[in-house]
C-alpha positions as a Markdown table, in Angstrom:
| # | Residue | x | y | z |
|---|---|---|---|---|
| 1 | Met | -11.0 | 61.5 | 60.0 |
| 2 | Arg | -8.0 | 59.1 | 59.3 |
| 3 | Glu | -9.8 | 57.8 | 56.2 |
| 4 | Ala | -10.0 | 61.2 | 54.7 |
| 5 | Leu | -6.3 | 61.4 | 54.8 |
| 6 | Lys | -5.7 | 58.2 | 53.1 |
| 7 | Asp | -5.2 | 59.5 | 49.6 |
| 8 | Ala | -3.1 | 62.3 | 50.6 |
| 9 | Asn | 0.6 | 61.3 | 49.8 |
| 10 | Val | 3.3 | 64.0 | 51.0 |
| 11 | Ser | 5.1 | 62.4 | 54.3 |
| 12 | Arg | 4.4 | 60.1 | 56.8 |
| 13 | Glu | 7.2 | 60.7 | 59.2 |
| 14 | Thr | 5.9 | 62.0 | 62.7 |
| 15 | Thr | 7.2 | 65.1 | 64.4 |
| 16 | Gly | 5.8 | 64.3 | 67.8 |
| 17 | Thr | 6.0 | 68.2 | 68.5 |
| 18 | Ala | 4.0 | 69.7 | 71.3 |
| 19 | Leu | 1.0 | 71.8 | 70.1 |
| 20 | Lys | 2.0 | 75.0 | 72.3 |
| 21 | Thr | 2.9 | 78.3 | 70.6 |
| 22 | Arg | 6.4 | 79.0 | 71.3 |
| 23 | Ser | 7.6 | 82.7 | 72.3 |
| 24 | Val | 8.3 | 84.8 | 69.3 |
| 25 | Arg | 11.9 | 84.7 | 68.2 |
| 26 | Ser | 13.7 | 88.1 | 68.0 |
| 27 | Glu | 13.9 | 90.1 | 65.0 |
| 28 | Lys | 17.6 | 89.8 | 64.5 |
| 29 | Glu | 17.2 | 85.8 | 64.2 |
| 30 | Trp | 14.8 | 86.2 | 61.0 |
| 31 | Pro | 16.7 | 85.3 | 57.8 |
| 32 | Arg | 16.0 | 86.1 | 54.4 |
| 33 | Pro | 15.6 | 83.7 | 51.3 |
| 34 | Asp | 18.5 | 83.3 | 48.8 |
| 35 | Arg | 15.9 | 84.0 | 46.2 |
| 36 | Cys | 12.4 | 84.7 | 46.0 |
| 37 | Arg | 9.9 | 82.2 | 47.5 |
| 38 | Val | 6.8 | 82.1 | 45.6 |
| 39 | Ile | 4.0 | 80.3 | 47.8 |
| 40 | Thr | 0.5 | 79.7 | 47.1 |
| 41 | Ile | -1.9 | 79.3 | 49.9 |
| 42 | Ala | -4.6 | 77.0 | 48.8 |
| 43 | Asn | -7.5 | 74.7 | 50.3 |
| 44 | Gln | -10.7 | 74.3 | 48.3 |
| 45 | Lys | -12.5 | 74.0 | 51.5 |
| 46 | Gly | -13.9 | 77.7 | 52.3 |
| 47 | Gly | -13.6 | 79.0 | 56.0 |
| 48 | Val | -10.0 | 77.5 | 56.8 |
| 49 | Gly | -8.3 | 80.5 | 57.2 |
| 50 | Lys | -6.4 | 80.9 | 53.5 |
| 51 | Thr | -6.7 | 84.7 | 53.3 |
| 52 | Thr | -6.4 | 85.5 | 57.1 |
| 53 | Ser | -3.0 | 83.4 | 56.8 |
| 54 | Ser | -1.9 | 84.9 | 53.9 |
| 55 | Val | -2.4 | 88.6 | 55.0 |
| 56 | Asn | -0.9 | 87.7 | 58.5 |
| 57 | Leu | 2.2 | 85.6 | 57.4 |
| 58 | Ala | 2.9 | 88.3 | 54.9 |
| 59 | Ala | 2.6 | 90.8 | 57.4 |
| 60 | Ser | 4.7 | 89.4 | 60.0 |
| 61 | Leu | 7.4 | 88.6 | 57.3 |
| 62 | Ala | 7.3 | 92.2 | 56.2 |
| 63 | Ile | 7.6 | 93.4 | 59.8 |
| 64 | His | 10.7 | 91.6 | 60.3 |
| 65 | Gly | 12.4 | 93.2 | 57.1 |
| 66 | Ala | 11.4 | 91.0 | 54.2 |
| 67 | Gln | 10.1 | 92.4 | 51.0 |
| 68 | Val | 6.9 | 90.8 | 50.4 |
| 69 | Leu | 3.9 | 90.9 | 47.6 |
| 70 | Val | 0.6 | 89.4 | 48.3 |
| 71 | Val | -1.2 | 88.3 | 45.1 |
| 72 | Asp | -5.0 | 88.2 | 45.8 |
| 73 | Leu | -6.6 | 85.6 | 43.4 |
| 74 | Asp | -10.2 | 85.6 | 45.4 |
| 75 | Pro | -12.8 | 87.3 | 43.7 |
| 76 | Gln | -14.2 | 88.4 | 46.9 |
| 77 | Gly | -10.8 | 90.5 | 47.4 |
| 78 | Asn | -10.7 | 90.0 | 51.2 |
| 79 | Ala | -6.9 | 90.0 | 51.2 |
| 80 | Ser | -7.0 | 93.5 | 49.7 |
| 81 | Thr | -9.4 | 94.7 | 51.9 |
| 82 | Ala | -7.4 | 93.4 | 55.0 |
| 83 | Leu | -4.2 | 95.3 | 53.5 |
| 84 | Gly | -6.3 | 98.5 | 53.3 |
| 85 | Ile | -6.0 | 98.3 | 49.7 |
| 86 | Asp | -8.7 | 99.9 | 47.5 |
| 87 | His | -10.1 | 97.5 | 45.2 |
| 88 | His | -13.5 | 98.8 | 43.5 |
| 89 | Ala | -14.3 | 97.7 | 40.0 |
| 90 | Asp | -12.4 | 100.4 | 38.2 |
| 91 | Ile | -9.2 | 99.6 | 39.9 |
| 92 | Pro | -6.3 | 97.9 | 37.9 |
| 93 | Ser | -6.2 | 94.4 | 39.2 |
| 94 | Ile | -5.1 | 91.1 | 38.9 |
| 95 | Tyr | -8.1 | 90.2 | 36.5 |
| 96 | Asp | -6.4 | 92.5 | 34.0 |
| 97 | Val | -3.2 | 90.8 | 34.1 |
| 98 | Leu | -4.9 | 87.2 | 33.6 |
| 99 | Ile | -7.2 | 88.3 | 31.0 |
| 100 | Glu | -5.9 | 91.4 | 29.3 |
| 101 | Asp | -2.0 | 90.6 | 29.5 |
| 102 | Thr | -1.7 | 94.0 | 31.9 |
| 103 | Ala | 1.7 | 93.9 | 33.2 |
| 104 | Leu | 1.8 | 93.2 | 36.9 |
| 105 | Asp | 4.1 | 96.3 | 37.3 |
| 106 | Asp | 0.9 | 98.4 | 36.5 |
| 107 | Ile | -1.2 | 97.0 | 39.1 |
| 108 | Val | 1.2 | 96.1 | 42.3 |
| 109 | Val | 0.5 | 98.8 | 45.1 |
| 110 | Lys | 2.0 | 99.6 | 48.5 |
| 111 | Ala | 0.1 | 98.4 | 51.5 |
| 112 | Pro | -0.4 | 101.7 | 53.7 |
| 113 | Glu | 0.1 | 100.3 | 57.2 |
| 114 | Ile | 3.1 | 98.1 | 56.9 |
| 115 | Pro | 6.6 | 98.8 | 55.1 |
| 116 | Asn | 7.9 | 96.3 | 52.5 |
| 117 | Leu | 4.5 | 95.0 | 52.0 |
| 118 | Tyr | 2.7 | 95.1 | 48.5 |
| 119 | Cys | -0.5 | 93.8 | 47.0 |
| 120 | Ala | -1.7 | 92.9 | 43.7 |
| 121 | Pro | -5.2 | 93.5 | 44.3 |
| 122 | Ala | -8.7 | 91.5 | 43.2 |
| 123 | Thr | -11.7 | 93.1 | 42.1 |
| 124 | Leu | -15.2 | 91.6 | 41.5 |
| 125 | Asn | -14.1 | 91.4 | 37.7 |
| 126 | Leu | -12.4 | 88.4 | 38.8 |
| 127 | Ala | -15.6 | 86.4 | 39.5 |
| 128 | Gly | -16.0 | 86.1 | 35.7 |
| 129 | Ala | -12.3 | 85.2 | 35.0 |
| 130 | Glu | -13.0 | 81.3 | 35.3 |
| 131 | Ile | -15.2 | 81.4 | 32.2 |
| 132 | Glu | -12.9 | 83.9 | 30.5 |
| 133 | Leu | -9.9 | 82.1 | 30.8 |
| 134 | Val | -11.2 | 79.0 | 29.1 |
| 135 | Ser | -10.9 | 80.2 | 25.6 |
| 136 | Lys | -7.4 | 81.8 | 26.5 |
| 137 | Val | -4.0 | 80.3 | 25.1 |
| 138 | Ala | -2.2 | 78.7 | 28.0 |
| 139 | Arg | -5.0 | 79.5 | 30.2 |
| 140 | Glu | -3.3 | 77.5 | 33.3 |
| 141 | Ser | 0.0 | 79.3 | 32.9 |
| 142 | Arg | -1.0 | 83.1 | 32.9 |
| 143 | Leu | -0.3 | 84.0 | 36.2 |
| 144 | Arg | 3.3 | 82.2 | 36.0 |
| 145 | Arg | 3.9 | 84.1 | 32.8 |
| 146 | Ala | 3.1 | 87.3 | 34.3 |
| 147 | Leu | 5.4 | 86.4 | 37.3 |
| 148 | Glu | 8.3 | 85.4 | 35.2 |
| 149 | Ser | 8.1 | 88.8 | 33.2 |
| 150 | Tyr | 7.9 | 90.9 | 36.7 |
| 151 | Asp | 11.0 | 91.7 | 38.6 |
| 152 | Thr | 9.9 | 89.3 | 41.6 |
| 153 | Asp | 13.9 | 89.4 | 42.5 |
| 154 | Lys | 12.9 | 92.8 | 44.4 |
| 155 | Phe | 10.8 | 90.5 | 46.7 |
| 156 | Asp | 11.8 | 87.9 | 49.3 |
| 157 | Tyr | 8.2 | 86.2 | 49.3 |
| 158 | Val | 5.4 | 86.2 | 46.9 |
| 159 | Leu | 2.3 | 85.0 | 48.7 |
| 160 | Ile | -0.7 | 83.9 | 46.4 |
| 161 | Asp | -4.1 | 84.0 | 48.0 |
| 162 | Cys | -6.5 | 81.4 | 46.2 |
| 163 | Pro | -10.4 | 81.1 | 46.1 |
| 164 | Pro | -12.0 | 78.4 | 47.9 |
| 165 | Ser | -12.3 | 75.9 | 44.8 |
| 166 | Leu | -10.1 | 73.9 | 42.4 |
| 167 | Gly | -10.9 | 75.9 | 39.3 |
| 168 | Leu | -8.8 | 77.8 | 36.9 |
| 169 | Leu | -7.9 | 80.5 | 39.3 |
| 170 | Thr | -6.6 | 78.0 | 41.9 |
| 171 | Val | -4.9 | 75.9 | 38.9 |
| 172 | Asn | -3.0 | 79.2 | 37.8 |
| 173 | Ala | -1.8 | 79.7 | 41.3 |
| 174 | Leu | -0.4 | 76.2 | 41.6 |
| 175 | Val | 1.2 | 76.6 | 38.5 |
| 176 | Gly | 2.5 | 80.0 | 39.2 |
| 177 | Gly | 4.1 | 78.8 | 42.6 |
| 178 | Asp | 7.1 | 76.7 | 43.7 |
| 179 | Glu | 5.5 | 76.1 | 47.2 |
| 180 | Leu | 2.1 | 75.2 | 48.5 |
| 181 | Leu | 0.8 | 76.1 | 51.9 |
| 182 | Ile | -2.0 | 74.4 | 52.9 |
| 183 | Pro | -4.0 | 75.8 | 56.0 |
| 184 | Ile | -6.1 | 73.2 | 57.6 |
| 185 | Gln | -8.6 | 74.0 | 60.5 |
| 186 | Cys | -8.7 | 71.9 | 63.6 |
| 187 | Glu | -12.4 | 70.8 | 63.3 |
| 188 | Tyr | -14.5 | 67.8 | 62.3 |
| 189 | Tyr | -15.0 | 68.0 | 58.4 |
| 190 | Ala | -11.5 | 69.9 | 57.9 |
| 191 | Leu | -9.8 | 66.9 | 56.2 |
| 192 | Glu | -12.6 | 66.4 | 53.8 |
| 193 | Gly | -11.2 | 67.1 | 50.2 |
| 194 | Leu | -7.9 | 67.1 | 51.1 |
| 195 | Gly | -7.1 | 64.1 | 49.0 |
| 196 | Gln | -8.4 | 65.9 | 46.2 |
| 197 | Leu | -6.5 | 68.6 | 46.8 |
| 198 | Ile | -3.2 | 66.6 | 46.9 |
| 199 | Arg | -4.1 | 64.7 | 43.8 |
| 200 | Thr | -4.8 | 68.0 | 41.9 |
| 201 | Val | -1.3 | 69.2 | 43.1 |
| 202 | Asp | 0.2 | 65.9 | 41.7 |
| 203 | Leu | -1.5 | 66.5 | 38.2 |
| 204 | Val | -0.4 | 70.1 | 38.2 |
| 205 | Lys | 3.3 | 68.9 | 39.2 |
| 206 | Ala | 3.2 | 66.1 | 36.5 |
| 207 | His | 2.0 | 68.2 | 33.6 |
| 208 | Leu | 2.5 | 71.9 | 34.3 |
| 209 | Asn | 4.8 | 72.5 | 37.0 |
| 210 | Gln | 7.6 | 70.3 | 38.1 |
| 211 | Lys | 8.9 | 72.4 | 40.6 |
| 212 | Leu | 5.6 | 72.4 | 42.9 |
| 213 | Lys | 6.1 | 70.9 | 46.5 |
| 214 | Val | 3.9 | 70.9 | 49.4 |
| 215 | Ser | 6.2 | 72.8 | 51.7 |
| 216 | Thr | 4.0 | 73.9 | 54.6 |
| 217 | Ile | 0.8 | 72.6 | 56.4 |
| 218 | Leu | -0.5 | 75.3 | 59.0 |
| 219 | Leu | -3.0 | 74.2 | 61.5 |
| 220 | Thr | -5.8 | 77.0 | 62.0 |
| 221 | Met | -8.7 | 77.8 | 64.4 |
| 222 | Tyr | -7.2 | 75.5 | 67.0 |
| 223 | Asp | -9.2 | 75.3 | 70.3 |
| 224 | Ala | -7.3 | 74.0 | 73.1 |
| 225 | Arg | -10.8 | 73.3 | 75.1 |
| 226 | Thr | -11.6 | 70.5 | 72.7 |
| 227 | Arg | -10.5 | 67.3 | 72.3 |
| 228 | Leu | -11.5 | 67.2 | 68.7 |
| 229 | Ala | -8.9 | 70.0 | 68.0 |
| 230 | Ala | -6.1 | 67.8 | 69.5 |
| 231 | Gln | -7.0 | 64.8 | 67.5 |
| 232 | Val | -7.3 | 66.5 | 64.1 |
| 233 | Ala | -4.0 | 68.1 | 64.9 |
| 234 | Glu | -2.3 | 64.7 | 65.8 |
| 235 | Asp | -3.8 | 63.0 | 62.9 |
| 236 | Val | -2.3 | 65.9 | 60.5 |
| 237 | Arg | 1.0 | 65.6 | 62.3 |
| 238 | Asn | 1.2 | 61.7 | 62.0 |
| 239 | His | 0.3 | 61.7 | 58.3 |
| 240 | Phe | 2.2 | 64.8 | 56.8 |
| 241 | Gly | 5.3 | 64.9 | 59.3 |
| 242 | Asp | 7.4 | 67.7 | 59.2 |
| 243 | Val | 5.8 | 69.8 | 56.8 |
| 244 | Val | 3.5 | 70.8 | 59.5 |
| 245 | Leu | 4.5 | 73.7 | 61.4 |
| 246 | Asn | 5.0 | 73.3 | 65.1 |
| 247 | Thr | 2.8 | 76.7 | 65.6 |
| 248 | Val | -0.7 | 76.3 | 65.6 |
| 249 | Ile | -3.0 | 79.3 | 65.3 |
| 250 | Pro | -5.8 | 79.7 | 67.9 |
| 251 | Arg | -9.2 | 80.9 | 67.5 |
| 252 | Ser | -9.0 | 84.6 | 68.0 |
| 253 | Val | -11.6 | 87.6 | 68.1 |
| 254 | Arg | -9.0 | 89.9 | 67.4 |
| 255 | Val | -7.9 | 87.9 | 64.3 |
| 256 | Ser | -11.5 | 88.2 | 63.1 |
| 257 | Glu | -12.0 | 92.0 | 63.9 |
| 258 | Ala | -8.6 | 93.0 | 62.2 |
| 259 | Pro | -10.0 | 93.1 | 58.4 |
| 260 | Ser | -12.9 | 95.1 | 59.4 |
| 261 | Tyr | -10.5 | 98.0 | 60.1 |
| 262 | Gly | -8.6 | 97.4 | 57.0 |
| 263 | Gln | -5.5 | 95.9 | 59.0 |
| 264 | Ser | -4.1 | 92.7 | 59.5 |
| 265 | Val | -3.9 | 91.6 | 63.2 |
| 266 | Met | -0.2 | 92.4 | 63.2 |
| 267 | Thr | -1.0 | 95.9 | 63.3 |
| 268 | Tyr | -4.3 | 95.7 | 64.8 |
| 269 | Asp | -3.5 | 94.0 | 67.9 |
| 270 | Pro | 0.0 | 93.1 | 67.8 |
| 271 | Gly | -0.1 | 91.5 | 71.5 |
| 272 | Ser | -3.0 | 89.1 | 70.7 |
| 273 | Ser | -2.6 | 85.5 | 71.0 |
| 274 | Gly | -3.6 | 85.3 | 67.0 |
| 275 | Ala | -0.7 | 88.0 | 66.3 |
| 276 | Leu | 1.9 | 86.1 | 68.3 |
| 277 | Ala | 1.0 | 82.8 | 66.7 |
| 278 | Tyr | 1.1 | 84.3 | 63.1 |
| 279 | Ser | 4.4 | 85.8 | 63.8 |
| 280 | Glu | 5.9 | 82.6 | 65.2 |
| 281 | Ala | 4.5 | 80.6 | 62.4 |
| 282 | Ala | 5.9 | 83.2 | 60.0 |
| 283 | Ser | 9.3 | 82.9 | 61.7 |
| 284 | Glu | 9.2 | 79.0 | 61.4 |
| 285 | Met | 8.9 | 79.4 | 57.5 |
| 286 | Ala | 11.6 | 81.9 | 57.5 |
| 287 | His | 14.0 | 79.6 | 59.3 |
| 288 | Ala | 12.9 | 76.6 | 57.4 |
| 289 | Gly | 13.5 | 78.2 | 54.0 |
| 290 | Ala | 17.0 | 79.6 | 54.9 |
| 291 | Ala | 17.9 | 76.1 | 56.3 |
| 292 | Lys | 16.9 | 74.6 | 52.8 |
Protein backbone atom coordinates (compact mmCIF):
# COMPACT_ATOMS: atom_id res chain seq x y z
CA MET A 1 0.00 0.00 0.00
CA ARG A 2 2.75 2.46 0.94
CA GLU A 3 4.71 1.23 -2.10
CA ALA A 4 1.83 2.31 -4.34
CA LEU A 5 2.24 5.87 -3.09
CA LYS A 6 5.99 6.01 -3.64
CA ASP A 7 5.88 7.91 -6.94
CA ALA A 8 3.07 10.30 -6.05
CA ASN A 9 4.72 13.59 -5.11
CA VAL A 10 2.26 16.21 -3.88
CA SER A 11 2.79 16.77 -0.17
CA ARG A 12 4.26 14.77 2.66
CA GLU A 13 2.95 16.82 5.55
CA THR A 14 0.57 15.03 7.84
CA THR A 15 -2.67 16.37 9.22
CA GLY A 16 -3.36 13.85 11.96
CA THR A 17 -7.06 14.64 11.78
CA ALA A 18 -9.73 12.23 12.95
CA LEU A 19 -11.76 10.28 10.42
CA LYS A 20 -15.10 11.29 11.81
CA THR A 21 -17.45 13.40 9.74
CA ARG A 22 -18.10 16.61 11.59
CA SER A 23 -21.54 18.17 11.85
CA VAL A 24 -22.53 20.23 8.82
CA ARG A 25 -21.89 23.95 9.09
CA SER A 26 -24.81 26.32 8.80
CA GLU A 27 -25.66 27.82 5.43
CA LYS A 28 -24.64 31.35 6.34
CA GLU A 29 -21.04 30.22 6.87
CA TRP A 30 -20.58 29.00 3.28
CA PRO A 31 -18.38 31.51 1.43
CA ARG A 32 -18.21 31.86 -2.34
CA PRO A 33 -14.91 32.10 -4.25
CA ASP A 34 -13.63 35.40 -5.65
CA ARG A 35 -13.58 33.85 -9.12
CA CYS A 36 -14.82 30.69 -10.78
CA ARG A 37 -13.00 27.55 -9.58
CA VAL A 38 -12.64 25.00 -12.39
CA ILE A 39 -12.12 21.63 -10.71
CA THR A 40 -11.40 18.39 -12.58
CA ILE A 41 -12.46 15.22 -10.77
CA ALA A 42 -10.31 12.36 -12.02
CA ASN A 43 -8.92 8.94 -11.20
CA GLN A 44 -8.30 6.38 -13.94
CA LYS A 45 -9.47 3.60 -11.62
CA GLY A 46 -13.16 2.83 -12.05
CA GLY A 47 -15.66 2.63 -9.21
CA VAL A 48 -13.93 5.08 -6.86
CA GLY A 49 -16.79 7.58 -6.73
CA LYS A 50 -15.81 10.15 -9.37
CA THR A 51 -19.30 10.70 -10.74
CA THR A 52 -21.00 10.29 -7.37
CA SER A 53 -18.66 12.87 -5.89
CA SER A 54 -19.04 15.25 -8.84
CA VAL A 55 -22.83 15.21 -8.62
CA ASN A 56 -23.19 15.39 -4.86
CA LEU A 57 -20.50 18.00 -4.27
CA ALA A 58 -22.08 20.10 -7.03
CA ALA A 59 -25.54 19.67 -5.53
CA SER A 60 -24.29 20.57 -2.04
CA LEU A 61 -22.59 23.72 -3.27
CA ALA A 62 -25.65 24.75 -5.29
CA ILE A 63 -28.01 24.15 -2.37
CA HIS A 64 -25.88 26.55 -0.33
CA GLY A 65 -26.15 29.33 -2.88
CA ALA A 66 -23.24 28.77 -5.27
CA GLN A 67 -23.75 28.77 -9.03
CA VAL A 68 -22.40 25.42 -10.26
CA LEU A 69 -21.84 23.81 -13.66
CA VAL A 70 -21.13 20.08 -14.03
CA VAL A 71 -19.35 19.12 -17.26
CA ASP A 72 -20.00 15.43 -17.95
CA LEU A 73 -17.02 14.02 -19.88
CA ASP A 74 -17.85 10.35 -19.28
CA PRO A 75 -19.44 8.61 -22.31
CA GLN A 76 -21.68 6.66 -19.92
CA GLY A 77 -23.37 9.93 -19.00
CA ASN A 78 -23.97 8.90 -15.40
CA ALA A 79 -23.58 12.43 -14.05
CA SER A 80 -26.22 13.63 -16.50
CA THR A 81 -28.52 10.82 -15.36
CA ALA A 82 -28.02 11.61 -11.69
CA LEU A 83 -28.88 15.26 -12.30
CA GLY A 84 -32.08 14.33 -14.14
CA ILE A 85 -30.75 15.62 -17.48
CA ASP A 86 -31.98 14.06 -20.73
CA HIS A 87 -28.96 12.80 -22.69
CA HIS A 88 -30.06 10.56 -25.54
CA ALA A 89 -28.11 10.58 -28.81
CA ASP A 90 -30.00 13.49 -30.40
CA ILE A 91 -29.38 15.89 -27.50
CA PRO A 92 -26.67 18.54 -28.06
CA SER A 93 -23.85 17.47 -25.77
CA ILE A 94 -20.22 17.92 -24.79
CA TYR A 95 -19.35 15.73 -27.81
CA ASP A 96 -20.50 18.53 -30.10
CA VAL A 97 -18.36 21.00 -28.18
CA LEU A 98 -15.19 18.90 -28.46
CA ILE A 99 -15.63 17.60 -32.02
CA GLU A 100 -17.89 20.06 -33.83
CA ASP A 101 -16.78 23.29 -32.09
CA THR A 102 -20.30 23.93 -30.79
CA ALA A 103 -20.41 26.66 -28.14
CA LEU A 104 -20.91 25.51 -24.55
CA ASP A 105 -23.74 28.01 -24.28
CA ASP A 106 -25.72 25.90 -26.78
CA ILE A 107 -25.60 22.69 -24.74
CA VAL A 108 -25.68 23.73 -21.06
CA VAL A 109 -29.03 22.96 -19.42
CA LYS A 110 -30.47 23.58 -15.97
CA ALA A 111 -30.83 20.67 -13.54
CA PRO A 112 -34.53 20.27 -12.74
CA GLU A 113 -34.25 19.40 -9.04
CA ILE A 114 -31.84 22.03 -7.69
CA PRO A 115 -31.69 25.79 -8.32
CA ASN A 116 -28.27 27.19 -9.31
CA LEU A 117 -27.13 23.84 -10.75
CA TYR A 118 -26.41 23.35 -14.47
CA CYS A 119 -25.01 20.54 -16.61
CA ALA A 120 -23.18 20.11 -19.91
CA PRO A 121 -24.48 16.59 -20.66
CA ALA A 122 -22.68 13.64 -22.23
CA THR A 123 -24.17 11.24 -24.76
CA LEU A 124 -22.98 7.90 -26.12
CA ASN A 125 -21.53 9.81 -29.09
CA LEU A 126 -18.70 10.71 -26.71
CA ALA A 127 -17.53 7.08 -26.80
CA GLY A 128 -15.95 7.70 -30.21
CA ALA A 129 -14.49 11.07 -29.30
CA GLU A 130 -11.15 9.61 -28.19
CA ILE A 131 -10.49 8.43 -31.76
CA GLU A 132 -11.96 11.52 -33.45
CA LEU A 133 -9.89 13.87 -31.29
CA VAL A 134 -6.62 12.36 -32.53
CA SER A 135 -6.79 14.22 -35.84
CA LYS A 136 -8.02 17.52 -34.36
CA VAL A 137 -5.85 20.62 -34.05
CA ALA A 138 -4.87 21.30 -30.40
CA ARG A 139 -6.65 18.09 -29.44
CA GLU A 140 -5.64 18.29 -25.77
CA SER A 141 -6.93 21.86 -25.32
CA ARG A 142 -10.35 21.80 -26.93
CA LEU A 143 -12.27 21.83 -23.64
CA ARG A 144 -10.15 24.70 -22.30
CA ARG A 145 -10.83 26.72 -25.45
CA ALA A 146 -14.55 26.07 -25.06
CA LEU A 147 -14.47 27.16 -21.40
CA GLU A 148 -12.48 30.28 -22.25
CA SER A 149 -15.09 31.21 -24.87
CA TYR A 150 -17.89 30.66 -22.35
CA ASP A 151 -18.97 33.09 -19.65
CA THR A 152 -17.72 31.06 -16.68
CA ASP A 153 -17.79 34.20 -14.52
CA LYS A 154 -21.48 33.56 -13.91
CA PHE A 155 -20.49 30.38 -12.05
CA ASP A 156 -18.69 29.91 -8.77
CA TYR A 157 -17.65 26.34 -9.60
CA VAL A 158 -17.22 24.26 -12.74
CA LEU A 159 -16.81 20.56 -11.88
CA ILE A 160 -15.54 18.30 -14.69
CA ASP A 161 -16.43 14.61 -14.32
CA CYS A 162 -13.92 12.34 -16.11
CA PRO A 163 -14.12 8.80 -17.53
CA PRO A 164 -12.09 6.03 -15.82
CA SER A 165 -9.05 6.35 -18.09
CA LEU A 166 -6.09 8.59 -18.86
CA GLY A 167 -7.07 9.09 -22.49
CA LEU A 168 -7.67 12.30 -24.43
CA LEU A 169 -10.96 13.06 -22.67
CA THR A 170 -9.27 13.05 -19.28
CA VAL A 171 -6.29 14.99 -20.65
CA ASN A 172 -8.74 17.61 -21.96
CA ALA A 173 -10.24 17.81 -18.48
CA LEU A 174 -6.79 18.23 -16.89
CA VAL A 175 -5.86 20.94 -19.37
CA GLY A 176 -9.24 22.62 -18.88
CA GLY A 177 -9.15 22.68 -15.08
CA ASP A 178 -7.19 24.78 -12.61
CA GLU A 179 -7.56 22.28 -9.77
CA LEU A 180 -7.66 18.50 -9.53
CA LEU A 181 -9.80 16.58 -7.06
CA ILE A 182 -8.87 12.89 -6.72
CA PRO A 183 -11.42 10.54 -5.13
CA ILE A 184 -9.71 7.56 -3.48
CA GLN A 185 -11.72 4.63 -2.21
CA CYS A 186 -10.68 3.16 1.12
CA GLU A 187 -10.06 -0.35 -0.22
CA TYR A 188 -7.08 -2.58 -0.98
CA TYR A 189 -6.51 -1.78 -4.66
CA ALA A 190 -7.39 1.91 -4.28
CA LEU A 191 -3.81 3.19 -4.51
CA GLU A 192 -2.79 1.18 -7.57
CA GLY A 193 -2.14 3.49 -10.50
CA LEU A 194 -2.19 6.63 -8.39
CA GLY A 195 1.46 7.26 -9.17
CA GLN A 196 0.64 7.07 -12.89
CA LEU A 197 -2.11 9.67 -12.45
CA ILE A 198 0.26 12.03 -10.62
CA ARG A 199 2.90 11.58 -13.35
CA THR A 200 0.28 12.43 -15.97
CA VAL A 201 -0.65 15.53 -13.98
CA ASP A 202 3.03 16.53 -13.85
CA LEU A 203 3.33 16.13 -17.64
CA VAL A 204 0.19 18.19 -18.26
CA LYS A 205 1.45 20.85 -15.86
CA ALA A 206 4.86 20.98 -17.55
CA HIS A 207 3.63 21.15 -21.15
CA LEU A 208 -0.03 22.15 -21.33
CA ASN A 209 -1.41 23.74 -18.16
CA GLN A 210 0.98 25.29 -15.65
CA LYS A 211 -1.88 26.34 -13.36
CA LEU A 212 -3.03 22.78 -12.66
CA LYS A 213 -2.58 21.62 -9.07
CA VAL A 214 -3.83 18.77 -6.92
CA SER A 215 -5.96 20.79 -4.53
CA THR A 216 -8.22 18.13 -2.99
CA ILE A 217 -8.22 14.43 -2.20
CA LEU A 218 -11.49 12.89 -1.05
CA LEU A 219 -11.62 9.53 0.72
CA THR A 220 -14.70 7.58 -0.40
CA MET A 221 -16.47 4.30 0.41
CA TYR A 222 -15.12 4.36 3.97
CA ASP A 223 -16.27 1.38 6.03
CA ALA A 224 -15.60 2.08 9.71
CA ARG A 225 -16.01 -1.64 10.52
CA THR A 226 -12.78 -2.59 8.75
CA ARG A 227 -9.19 -1.97 9.79
CA LEU A 228 -8.23 -1.84 6.10
CA ALA A 229 -10.25 1.34 5.50
CA ALA A 230 -8.55 3.05 8.42
CA GLN A 231 -5.13 1.92 7.16
CA VAL A 232 -5.73 3.20 3.62
CA ALA A 233 -6.98 6.51 4.99
CA GLU A 234 -3.94 6.83 7.27
CA ASP A 235 -1.51 6.09 4.43
CA VAL A 236 -3.15 8.63 2.13
CA ARG A 237 -3.14 11.31 4.85
CA ASN A 238 0.48 10.65 5.76
CA HIS A 239 1.54 10.98 2.14
CA PHE A 240 -0.63 13.79 0.79
CA GLY A 241 -1.09 15.83 3.96
CA ASP A 242 -3.45 18.76 4.10
CA VAL A 243 -4.89 18.40 0.61
CA VAL A 244 -6.89 15.42 1.99
CA LEU A 245 -10.29 16.55 3.23
CA ASN A 246 -11.04 15.84 6.88
CA THR A 247 -14.43 14.48 5.87
CA VAL A 248 -14.63 10.90 4.61
CA ILE A 249 -17.54 9.58 2.55
CA PRO A 250 -19.01 6.41 4.09
CA ARG A 251 -20.47 3.52 2.17
CA SER A 252 -24.14 4.36 1.80
CA VAL A 253 -27.07 2.55 0.18
CA ARG A 254 -28.85 5.89 -0.27
CA VAL A 255 -25.93 7.31 -2.28
CA SER A 256 -26.12 4.29 -4.61
CA GLU A 257 -29.92 4.44 -4.95
CA ALA A 258 -30.26 8.14 -5.73
CA PRO A 259 -29.14 8.12 -9.43
CA SER A 260 -31.80 5.55 -10.35
CA TYR A 261 -34.36 8.23 -9.43
CA GLY A 262 -32.55 10.91 -11.45
CA GLN A 263 -31.43 12.66 -8.29
CA SER A 264 -28.39 13.38 -6.18
CA VAL A 265 -28.47 12.00 -2.65
CA MET A 266 -28.82 15.61 -1.47
CA THR A 267 -32.42 15.69 -2.72
CA TYR A 268 -33.15 11.95 -2.55
CA ASP A 269 -32.39 11.58 1.18
CA PRO A 270 -30.82 14.74 2.63
CA GLY A 271 -30.71 13.26 6.13
CA SER A 272 -28.71 10.17 5.18
CA SER A 273 -25.11 9.66 6.25
CA GLY A 274 -23.93 9.97 2.64
CA ALA A 275 -25.73 13.28 2.08
CA LEU A 276 -24.41 14.74 5.33
CA ALA A 277 -20.87 13.64 4.48
CA TYR A 278 -20.95 15.14 0.98
CA SER A 279 -22.41 18.35 2.38
CA GLU A 280 -19.59 18.61 4.89
CA ALA A 281 -16.96 17.80 2.24
CA ALA A 282 -18.39 20.54 0.01
CA SER A 283 -18.30 22.94 2.95
CA GLU A 284 -14.62 22.15 3.50
CA MET A 285 -13.92 22.83 -0.18
CA ALA A 286 -15.79 26.13 -0.05
CA HIS A 287 -13.96 27.31 3.06
CA ALA A 288 -10.56 26.15 1.80
CA GLY A 289 -11.08 28.03 -1.47
CA ALA A 290 -12.12 31.18 0.34
CA ALA A 291 -9.08 30.96 2.64
CA LYS A 292 -6.75 30.93 -0.37
